[in-house]
All heavy atoms as a GROMACS GRO file, in nm:
protein
  494
    1MET      N    1   7.139  13.278  13.068
    1MET     CA    2   7.206  13.369  12.981
    1MET      C    3   7.288  13.282  12.878
    1MET      O    4   7.356  13.189  12.927
    1MET     CB    5   7.293  13.471  13.048
    1MET     CG    6   7.376  13.564  12.954
    1MET     SD    7   7.474  13.686  13.034
    1MET     CE    8   7.513  13.639  13.186
    2ASP      N    9   7.272  13.312  12.755
    2ASP     CA   10   7.357  13.227  12.650
    2ASP      C   11   7.490  13.277  12.643
    2ASP      O   12   7.511  13.398  12.593
    2ASP     CB   13   7.268  13.249  12.515
    2ASP     CG   14   7.322  13.156  12.404
    2ASP    OD1   15   7.432  13.090  12.431
    2ASP    OD2   16   7.255  13.143  12.299
    3PRO      N   17   7.581  13.200  12.667
    3PRO     CA   18   7.726  13.244  12.655
    3PRO      C   19   7.768  13.277  12.505
    3PRO      O   20   7.856  13.375  12.500
    3PRO     CB   21   7.809  13.126  12.710
    3PRO     CG   22   7.718  13.029  12.747
    3PRO     CD   23   7.577  13.068  12.719
    4MET      N   24   7.711  13.229  12.411
    4MET     CA   25   7.762  13.252  12.278
    4MET      C   26   7.697  13.392  12.244
    4MET      O   27   7.765  13.466  12.166
    4MET     CB   28   7.691  13.150  12.174
    4MET     CG   29   7.762  13.009  12.192
    4MET     SD   30   7.688  12.885  12.081
    4MET     CE   31   7.754  12.949  11.930
    5LEU      N   32   7.581  13.430  12.285
    5LEU     CA   33   7.535  13.567  12.264
    5LEU      C   34   7.613  13.665  12.335
    5LEU      O   35   7.636  13.773  12.287
    5LEU     CB   36   7.381  13.580  12.304
    5LEU     CG   37   7.279  13.516  12.220
    5LEU    CD1   38   7.139  13.521  12.290
    5LEU    CD2   39   7.272  13.576  12.086
    6LEU      N   40   7.656  13.633  12.456
    6LEU     CA   41   7.737  13.725  12.526
    6LEU      C   42   7.874  13.747  12.459
    6LEU      O   43   7.922  13.867  12.442
    6LEU     CB   44   7.770  13.661  12.668
    6LEU     CG   45   7.856  13.740  12.766
    6LEU    CD1   46   7.811  13.880  12.782
    6LEU    CD2   47   7.886  13.668  12.896
    7ASP      N   48   7.933  13.643  12.400
    7ASP     CA   49   8.060  13.661  12.335
    7ASP      C   50   8.049  13.739  12.207
    7ASP      O   51   8.126  13.834  12.184
    7ASP     CB   52   8.124  13.521  12.295
    7ASP     CG   53   8.171  13.444  12.415
    7ASP    OD1   54   8.196  13.510  12.526
    7ASP    OD2   55   8.182  13.323  12.413
    8LYS      N   56   7.924  13.724  12.135
    8LYS     CA   57   7.906  13.793  12.017
    8LYS      C   58   7.883  13.948  12.041
    8LYS      O   59   7.940  14.038  11.976
    8LYS     CB   60   7.804  13.751  11.931
    8LYS     CG   61   7.816  13.609  11.868
    8LYS     CD   62   7.692  13.556  11.795
    8LYS     CE   63   7.713  13.428  11.736
    8LYS     NZ   64   7.590  13.367  11.681
    9ALA      N   65   7.803  13.967  12.145
    9ALA     CA   66   7.782  14.112  12.187
    9ALA      C   67   7.911  14.182  12.240
    9ALA      O   68   7.932  14.293  12.220
    9ALA     CB   69   7.679  14.109  12.304
   10ARG      N   70   7.995  14.099  12.308
   10ARG     CA   71   8.121  14.157  12.360
   10ARG      C   72   8.212  14.194  12.245
   10ARG      O   73   8.273  14.295  12.259
   10ARG     CB   74   8.180  14.051  12.453
   10ARG     CG   75   8.306  14.097  12.513
   10ARG     CD   76   8.369  13.993  12.619
   10ARG     NE   77   8.285  13.992  12.745
   10ARG     CZ   78   8.292  13.891  12.813
   10ARG    NH1   79   8.345  13.778  12.790
   10ARG    NH2   80   8.224  13.894  12.928
   11GLU      N   81   8.211  14.111  12.143
   11GLU     CA   82   8.294  14.145  12.027
   11GLU      C   83   8.246  14.262  11.952
   11GLU      O   84   8.324  14.350  11.906
   11GLU     CB   85   8.288  14.021  11.919
   11GLU     CG   86   8.372  13.896  11.980
   11GLU     CD   87   8.354  13.790  11.874
   11GLU    OE1   88   8.306  13.809  11.765
   11GLU    OE2   89   8.388  13.677  11.919
   12THR      N   90   8.109  14.280  11.948
   12THR     CA   91   8.050  14.392  11.879
   12THR      C   92   8.091  14.528  11.948
   12THR      O   93   8.120  14.622  11.881
   12THR     CB   94   7.893  14.376  11.875
   12THR    OG1   95   7.867  14.259  11.815
   12THR    CG2   96   7.833  14.491  11.797
   13LEU      N   97   8.082  14.534  12.083
   13LEU     CA   98   8.101  14.658  12.152
   13LEU      C   99   8.246  14.674  12.191
   13LEU      O  100   8.302  14.783  12.171
   13LEU     CB  101   8.022  14.664  12.276
   13LEU     CG  102   7.865  14.690  12.258
   13LEU    CD1  103   7.807  14.697  12.390
   13LEU    CD2  104   7.854  14.823  12.183
   14GLY      N  105   8.310  14.565  12.231
   14GLY     CA  106   8.454  14.575  12.272
   14GLY      C  107   8.489  14.638  12.409
   14GLY      O  108   8.595  14.646  12.445
   15ASN      N  109   8.374  14.677  12.482
   15ASN     CA  110   8.396  14.729  12.616
   15ASN      C  111   8.298  14.671  12.707
   15ASN      O  112   8.173  14.701  12.692
   15ASN     CB  113   8.386  14.882  12.605
   15ASN     CG  114   8.423  14.950  12.742
   15ASN    OD1  115   8.392  14.897  12.852
   15ASN    ND2  116   8.472  15.077  12.729
   16ASP      N  117   8.338  14.600  12.811
   16ASP     CA  118   8.241  14.531  12.900
   16ASP      C  119   8.164  14.623  12.984
   16ASP      O  120   8.050  14.600  13.007
   16ASP     CB  121   8.320  14.430  12.989
   16ASP     CG  122   8.375  14.315  12.915
   16ASP    OD1  123   8.331  14.294  12.802
   16ASP    OD2  124   8.456  14.239  12.978
   17LYS      N  125   8.215  14.738  13.019
   17LYS     CA  126   8.143  14.819  13.109
   17LYS      C  127   8.014  14.888  13.023
   17LYS      O  128   7.914  14.902  13.078
   17LYS     CB  129   8.231  14.945  13.153
   17LYS     CG  130   8.329  14.899  13.256
   17LYS     CD  131   8.415  15.011  13.307
   17LYS     CE  132   8.510  14.956  13.406
   17LYS     NZ  133   8.607  15.066  13.464
   18ILE      N  134   8.047  14.923  12.898
   18ILE     CA  135   7.944  14.969  12.811
   18ILE      C  136   7.834  14.862  12.787
   18ILE      O  137   7.724  14.891  12.789
   18ILE     CB  138   7.998  15.030  12.678
   18ILE    CG1  139   8.086  15.146  12.709
   18ILE    CG2  140   7.890  15.067  12.576
   18ILE    CD1  141   8.161  15.214  12.585
   19LEU      N  142   7.883  14.742  12.772
   19LEU     CA  143   7.793  14.624  12.745
   19LEU      C  144   7.702  14.611  12.867
   19LEU      O  145   7.585  14.584  12.836
   19LEU     CB  146   7.881  14.503  12.724
   19LEU     CG  147   7.793  14.379  12.697
   19LEU    CD1  148   7.701  14.384  12.573
   19LEU    CD2  149   7.884  14.254  12.690
   20VAL      N  150   7.750  14.605  12.979
   20VAL     CA  151   7.667  14.608  13.103
   20VAL      C  152   7.568  14.714  13.102
   20VAL      O  153   7.442  14.679  13.140
   20VAL     CB  154   7.751  14.595  13.235
   20VAL    CG1  155   7.668  14.618  13.350
   20VAL    CG2  156   7.835  14.472  13.229
   21ASN      N  157   7.601  14.838  13.084
   21ASN     CA  158   7.514  14.945  13.100
   21ASN      C  159   7.412  14.937  12.984
   21ASN      O  160   7.289  14.960  13.006
   21ASN     CB  161   7.580  15.084  13.086
   21ASN     CG  162   7.648  15.107  13.214
   21ASN    OD1  163   7.613  15.063  13.317
   21ASN    ND2  164   7.771  15.175  13.199
   22LEU      N  165   7.451  14.897  12.863
   22LEU     CA  166   7.353  14.886  12.755
   22LEU      C  167   7.250  14.780  12.764
   22LEU      O  168   7.132  14.797  12.746
   22LEU     CB  169   7.427  14.875  12.623
   22LEU     CG  170   7.355  14.897  12.494
   22LEU    CD1  171   7.285  15.030  12.474
   22LEU    CD2  172   7.456  14.867  12.371
   23VAL      N  173   7.297  14.656  12.816
   23VAL     CA  174   7.204  14.548  12.838
   23VAL      C  175   7.115  14.583  12.954
   23VAL      O  176   6.990  14.559  12.944
   23VAL     CB  177   7.283  14.420  12.880
   23VAL    CG1  178   7.199  14.313  12.936
   23VAL    CG2  179   7.363  14.371  12.759
   24SER      N  180   7.156  14.647  13.058
   24SER     CA  181   7.072  14.688  13.176
   24SER      C  182   6.959  14.784  13.129
   24SER      O  183   6.838  14.764  13.153
   24SER     CB  184   7.154  14.752  13.278
   24SER     OG  185   7.080  14.801  13.381
   25ARG      N  186   6.992  14.882  13.047
   25ARG     CA  187   6.907  14.977  13.004
   25ARG      C  188   6.796  14.909  12.907
   25ARG      O  189   6.683  14.940  12.919
   25ARG     CB  190   6.974  15.092  12.929
   25ARG     CG  191   6.872  15.202  12.880
   25ARG     CD  192   6.939  15.321  12.829
   25ARG     NE  193   7.006  15.385  12.933
   25ARG     CZ  194   7.047  15.501  12.935
   25ARG    NH1  195   7.050  15.568  12.816
   25ARG    NH2  196   7.111  15.562  13.046
   26ARG      N  197   6.847  14.829  12.812
   26ARG     CA  198   6.748  14.757  12.725
   26ARG      C  199   6.664  14.658  12.793
   26ARG      O  200   6.547  14.647  12.769
   26ARG     CB  201   6.841  14.687  12.622
   26ARG     CG  202   6.749  14.625  12.512
   26ARG     CD  203   6.676  14.736  12.435
   26ARG     NE  204   6.590  14.687  12.341
   26ARG     CZ  205   6.468  14.701  12.305
   26ARG    NH1  206   6.413  14.826  12.356
   26ARG    NH2  207   6.398  14.661  12.209
   27VAL      N  208   6.709  14.586  12.904
   27VAL     CA  209   6.628  14.499  12.978
   27VAL      C  210   6.510  14.583  13.042
   27VAL      O  211   6.403  14.531  13.045
   27VAL     CB  212   6.705  14.415  13.070
   27VAL    CG1  213   6.618  14.344  13.175
   27VAL    CG2  214   6.800  14.317  13.012
   28ARG      N  215   6.552  14.700  13.099
   28ARG     CA  216   6.442  14.782  13.156
   28ARG      C  217   6.335  14.826  13.064
   28ARG      O  218   6.220  14.819  13.088
   28ARG     CB  219   6.506  14.910  13.231
   28ARG     CG  220   6.551  14.885  13.360
   28ARG     CD  221   6.607  15.011  13.426
   28ARG     NE  222   6.746  15.009  13.437
   28ARG     CZ  223   6.815  15.106  13.391
   28ARG    NH1  224   6.779  15.214  13.356
   28ARG    NH2  225   6.958  15.085  13.397
   29GLN      N  226   6.379  14.848  12.939
   29GLN     CA  227   6.292  14.888  12.836
   29GLN      C  228   6.197  14.770  12.798
   29GLN      O  229   6.078  14.788  12.781
   29GLN     CB  230   6.365  14.936  12.713
   29GLN     CG  231   6.432  15.072  12.728
   29GLN     CD  232   6.512  15.111  12.608
   29GLN    OE1  233   6.539  15.029  12.513
   29GLN    NE2  234   6.556  15.235  12.604
   30LEU      N  235   6.254  14.647  12.773
   30LEU     CA  236   6.175  14.537  12.742
   30LEU      C  237   6.083  14.504  12.855
   30LEU      O  238   5.968  14.462  12.836
   30LEU     CB  239   6.276  14.419  12.707
   30LEU     CG  240   6.366  14.430  12.590
   30LEU    CD1  241   6.477  14.331  12.585
   30LEU    CD2  242   6.276  14.410  12.464
   31ASN      N  243   6.122  14.519  12.981
   31ASN     CA  244   6.036  14.492  13.095
   31ASN      C  245   5.920  14.585  13.100
   31ASN      O  246   5.819  14.551  13.157
   31ASN     CB  247   6.122  14.499  13.221
   31ASN     CG  248   6.058  14.424  13.335
   31ASN    OD1  249   5.987  14.330  13.314
   31ASN    ND2  250   6.090  14.465  13.452
   32ALA      N  251   5.941  14.704  13.052
   32ALA     CA  252   5.828  14.808  13.042
   32ALA      C  253   5.748  14.788  12.919
   32ALA      O  254   5.690  14.882  12.862
   32ALA     CB  255   5.891  14.949  13.052
   33SER      N  256   5.755  14.675  12.849
   33SER     CA  257   5.674  14.649  12.733
   33SER      C  258   5.724  14.689  12.604
   33SER      O  259   5.648  14.694  12.508
   33SER     CB  260   5.521  14.692  12.749
   33SER     OG  261   5.477  14.629  12.868
   34SER      N  262   5.848  14.718  12.591
   34SER     CA  263   5.905  14.748  12.458
   34SER      C  264   5.912  14.625  12.382
   34SER      O  265   5.922  14.515  12.425
   34SER     CB  266   6.046  14.802  12.469
   34SER     OG  267   6.039  14.943  12.516
   35ARG      N  268   5.896  14.632  12.241
   35ARG     CA  269   5.901  14.514  12.154
   35ARG      C  270   6.040  14.482  12.129
   35ARG      O  271   6.125  14.575  12.096
   35ARG     CB  272   5.825  14.540  12.028
   35ARG     CG  273   5.676  14.548  12.050
   35ARG     CD  274   5.609  14.560  11.914
   35ARG     NE  275   5.470  14.528  11.937
   35ARG     CZ  276   5.386  14.511  11.846
   35ARG    NH1  277   5.420  14.505  11.721
   35ARG    NH2  278   5.248  14.482  11.875
   36PRO      N  279   6.073  14.360  12.119
   36PRO     CA  280   6.216  14.313  12.066
   36PRO      C  281   6.244  14.360  11.935
   36PRO      O  282   6.150  14.358  11.847
   36PRO     CB  283   6.212  14.168  12.098
   36PRO     CG  284   6.100  14.132  12.176
   36PRO     CD  285   5.999  14.239  12.158
   37LEU      N  286   6.365  14.385  11.906
   37LEU     CA  287   6.401  14.428  11.758
   37LEU      C  288   6.447  14.308  11.689
   37LEU      O  289   6.489  14.328  11.564
   37LEU     CB  290   6.511  14.539  11.775
   37LEU     CG  291   6.471  14.668  11.858
   37LEU    CD1  292   6.588  14.753  11.861
   37LEU    CD2  293   6.358  14.738  11.782
   38VAL      N  294   6.447  14.196  11.747
   38VAL     CA  295   6.502  14.064  11.681
   38VAL      C  296   6.403  13.958  11.693
   38VAL      O  297   6.313  13.971  11.786
   38VAL     CB  298   6.637  14.023  11.733
   38VAL    CG1  299   6.745  14.121  11.707
   38VAL    CG2  300   6.629  14.003  11.887
   39GLU      N  301   6.407  13.856  11.614
   39GLU     CA  302   6.323  13.742  11.643
   39GLU      C  303   6.368  13.669  11.767
   39GLU      O  304   6.482  13.640  11.793
   39GLU     CB  305   6.329  13.648  11.513
   39GLU     CG  306   6.278  13.711  11.390
   39GLU     CD  307   6.214  13.612  11.296
   39GLU    OE1  308   6.182  13.498  11.355
   39GLU    OE2  309   6.188  13.640  11.190
   40THR      N  310   6.270  13.629  11.839
   40THR     CA  311   6.291  13.550  11.966
   40THR      C  312   6.235  13.416  11.972
   40THR      O  313   6.153  13.383  11.874
   40THR     CB  314   6.226  13.632  12.083
   40THR    OG1  315   6.081  13.636  12.067
   40THR    CG2  316   6.285  13.782  12.095
   41THR      N  317   6.287  13.325  12.049
   41THR     CA  318   6.242  13.202  12.067
   41THR      C  319   6.170  13.184  12.201
   41THR      O  320   6.200  13.264  12.289
   41THR     CB  321   6.354  13.090  12.055
   41THR    OG1  322   6.447  13.130  12.158
   41THR    CG2  323   6.420  13.101  11.923
   42PRO      N  324   6.075  13.091  12.210
   42PRO     CA  325   6.007  13.072  12.339
   42PRO      C  326   6.107  13.052  12.454
   42PRO      O  327   6.210  12.965  12.428
   42PRO     CB  328   5.921  12.950  12.319
   42PRO     CG  329   5.898  12.946  12.164
   42PRO     CD  330   6.030  13.002  12.103
   43GLY      N  331   6.095  13.103  12.562
   43GLY     CA  332   6.189  13.079  12.674
   43GLY      C  333   6.302  13.174  12.672
   43GLY      O  334   6.389  13.169  12.776
   44MET      N  335   6.312  13.254  12.580
   44MET     CA  336   6.427  13.347  12.566
   44MET      C  337   6.406  13.463  12.680
   44MET      O  338   6.302  13.535  12.669
   44MET     CB  339   6.435  13.411  12.434
   44MET     CG  340   6.571  13.469  12.393
   44MET     SD  341   6.562  13.507  12.217
   44MET     CE  342   6.724  13.536  12.189
   45GLY      N  343   6.506  13.493  12.756
   45GLY     CA  344   6.483  13.599  12.859
   45GLY      C  345   6.517  13.731  12.803
   45GLY      O  346   6.572  13.747  12.696
   46PHE      N  347   6.497  13.831  12.878
   46PHE     CA  348   6.509  13.971  12.838
   46PHE      C  349   6.667  14.000  12.821
   46PHE      O  350   6.698  14.078  12.726
   46PHE     CB  351   6.450  14.076  12.936
   46PHE     CG  352   6.312  14.077  12.944
   46PHE    CD1  353   6.242  14.113  13.053
   46PHE    CD2  354   6.235  14.062  12.828
   46PHE    CE1  355   6.101  14.125  13.054
   46PHE    CE2  356   6.093  14.070  12.824
   46PHE     CZ  357   6.034  14.096  12.942
   47ILE      N  358   6.750  13.937  12.904
   47ILE     CA  359   6.892  13.950  12.883
   47ILE      C  360   6.937  13.902  12.756
   47ILE      O  361   7.019  13.952  12.675
   47ILE     CB  362   6.973  13.895  13.000
   47ILE    CG1  363   6.938  13.968  13.128
   47ILE    CG2  364   7.131  13.886  12.976
   47ILE    CD1  365   7.004  13.907  13.258
   48ASP      N  366   6.889  13.782  12.718
   48ASP     CA  367   6.937  13.715  12.590
   48ASP      C  368   6.878  13.797  12.477
   48ASP      O  369   6.942  13.814  12.379
   48ASP     CB  370   6.870  13.569  12.583
   48ASP     CG  371   6.943  13.481  12.673
   48ASP    OD1  372   7.070  13.498  12.713
   48ASP    OD2  373   6.876  13.384  12.719
   49ILE      N  374   6.766  13.850  12.490
   49ILE     CA  375   6.704  13.939  12.375
   49ILE      C  376   6.799  14.063  12.355
   49ILE      O  377   6.829  14.087  12.243
   49ILE     CB  378   6.560  13.986  12.396
   49ILE    CG1  379   6.476  13.858  12.400
   49ILE    CG2  380   6.517  14.083  12.308
   49ILE    CD1  381   6.331  13.878  12.454
   50ALA      N  382   6.831  14.122  12.473
   50ALA     CA  383   6.915  14.249  12.466
   50ALA      C  384   7.048  14.213  12.404
   50ALA      O  385   7.095  14.279  12.310
   50ALA     CB  386   6.940  14.314  12.600
   51LEU      N  387   7.111  14.095  12.448
   51LEU     CA  388   7.250  14.054  12.386
   51LEU      C  389   7.239  14.034  12.243
   51LEU      O  390   7.326  14.066  12.170
   51LEU     CB  391   7.300  13.939  12.468
   51LEU     CG  392   7.341  13.954  12.612
   51LEU    CD1  393   7.368  13.824  12.675
   51LEU    CD2  394   7.466  14.051  12.614
   52LYS      N  395   7.131  13.976  12.201
   52LYS     CA  396   7.105  13.938  12.058
   52LYS      C  397   7.095  14.054  11.971
   52LYS      O  398   7.137  14.080  11.868
   52LYS     CB  399   6.992  13.838  12.051
   52LYS     CG  400   6.968  13.799  11.901
   52LYS     CD  401   6.856  13.682  11.886
   52LYS     CE  402   6.847  13.642  11.743
   52LYS     NZ  403   6.735  13.556  11.724
   53GLU      N  404   7.021  14.150  12.030
   53GLU     CA  405   7.005  14.290  11.960
   53GLU      C  406   7.144  14.359  11.944
   53GLU      O  407   7.169  14.411  11.850
   53GLU     CB  408   6.901  14.376  12.038
   53GLU     CG  409   6.760  14.332  12.039
   53GLU     CD  410   6.672  14.415  12.122
   53GLU    OE1  411   6.723  14.485  12.221
   53GLU    OE2  412   6.550  14.408  12.105
   54ILE      N  413   7.214  14.350  12.039
   54ILE     CA  414   7.353  14.413  12.036
   54ILE      C  415   7.440  14.336  11.935
   54ILE      O  416   7.508  14.402  11.853
   54ILE     CB  417   7.415  14.422  12.176
   54ILE    CG1  418   7.339  14.508  12.265
   54ILE    CG2  419   7.561  14.462  12.161
   54ILE    CD1  420   7.383  14.503  12.415
   55ALA      N  421   7.442  14.210  11.944
   55ALA     CA  422   7.517  14.124  11.862
   55ALA      C  423   7.474  14.139  11.710
   55ALA      O  424   7.566  14.139  11.624
   55ALA     CB  425   7.507  13.972  11.899
   56GLU      N  426   7.354  14.161  11.678
   56GLU     CA  427   7.306  14.179  11.547
   56GLU      C  428   7.307  14.332  11.501
   56GLU      O  429   7.272  14.362  11.391
   56GLU     CB  430   7.173  14.131  11.524
   56GLU     CG  431   7.162  13.974  11.534
   56GLU     CD  432   7.024  13.918  11.518
   56GLU    OE1  433   6.931  13.997  11.480
   56GLU    OE2  434   7.012  13.803  11.548
   57GLY      N  435   7.368  14.426  11.585
   57GLY     CA  436   7.377  14.549  11.548
   57GLY      C  437   7.243  14.642  11.546
   57GLY      O  438   7.242  14.747  11.490
   58LYS      N  439   7.143  14.591  11.610
   58LYS     CA  440   7.013  14.658  11.612
   58LYS      C  441   7.018  14.766  11.715
   58LYS      O  442   6.952  14.867  11.699
   58LYS     CB  443   6.901  14.552  11.662
   58LYS     CG  444   6.886  14.440  11.568
   58LYS     CD  445   6.836  14.484  11.429
   58LYS     CE  446   6.819  14.363  11.345
   58LYS     NZ  447   6.766  14.391  11.213
   59ILE      N  448   7.097  14.753  11.821
   59ILE     CA  449   7.112  14.864  11.922
   59ILE      C  450   7.265  14.877  11.946
   59ILE      O  451   7.339  14.777  11.936
   59ILE     CB  452   7.039  14.842  12.047
   59ILE    CG1  453   7.075  14.724  12.123
   59ILE    CG2  454   6.889  14.866  12.036
   59ILE    CD1  455   7.016  14.709  12.271
   60PHE      N  456   7.320  14.997  11.972
   60PHE     CA  457   7.457  15.023  12.000
   60PHE      C  458   7.467  15.146  12.085
   60PHE      O  459   7.378  15.220  12.107
   60PHE     CB  460   7.532  15.050  11.862
   60PHE     CG  461   7.464  15.135  11.774
   60PHE    CD1  462   7.495  15.276  11.775
   60PHE    CD2  463   7.358  15.101  11.681
   60PHE    CE1  464   7.431  15.367  11.698
   60PHE    CE2  465   7.301  15.197  11.602
   60PHE     CZ  466   7.340  15.333  11.606
   61ALA      N  467   7.587  15.162  12.140
   61ALA     CA  468   7.616  15.270  12.222
   61ALA      C  469   7.663  15.389  12.143
   61ALA      O  470   7.740  15.369  12.043
   61ALA     CB  471   7.736  15.228  12.318
   62ARG      N  472   7.617  15.510  12.170
   62ARG     CA  473   7.661  15.629  12.100
   62ARG      C  474   7.793  15.664  12.148
   62ARG      O  475   7.829  15.652  12.270
   62ARG     CB  476   7.568  15.746  12.128
   62ARG     CG  477   7.443  15.738  12.055
   62ARG     CD  478   7.355  15.861  12.083
   62ARG     NE  479   7.306  15.848  12.206
   62ARG     CZ  480   7.232  15.942  12.272
   62ARG    NH1  481   7.209  16.051  12.206
   62ARG    NH2  482   7.176  15.916  12.382
   63PRO      N  483   7.890  15.699  12.056
   63PRO     CA  484   8.025  15.746  12.099
   63PRO      C  485   8.008  15.875  12.187
   63PRO      O  486   7.929  15.953  12.161
   63PRO     CB  487   8.098  15.770  11.968
   63PRO     CG  488   8.000  15.773  11.862
   63PRO     CD  489   7.871  15.704  11.924
   64ALA      N  490   8.106  15.892  12.279
   64ALA     CA  491   8.099  16.002  12.369
   64ALA      C  492   8.156  16.127  12.306
   64ALA      O  493   8.224  16.131  12.216
   64ALA     CB  494   8.181  15.973  12.492
   0.00000   0.00000   0.00000
């Protein structure tokens, strides 16, 4: 896991509990053959892809 992506995603959401749930859900989707919403590099894991999507504002949590 890339710590810089984690910090950027954490800044974007502002709530660690929501971040964990959002990353978990997105990793499951990626594992089930969903396409990434961001450009990826070789060797990038699903967690890094999910964090990058959050950091770039491609996915976000809906307000309650």
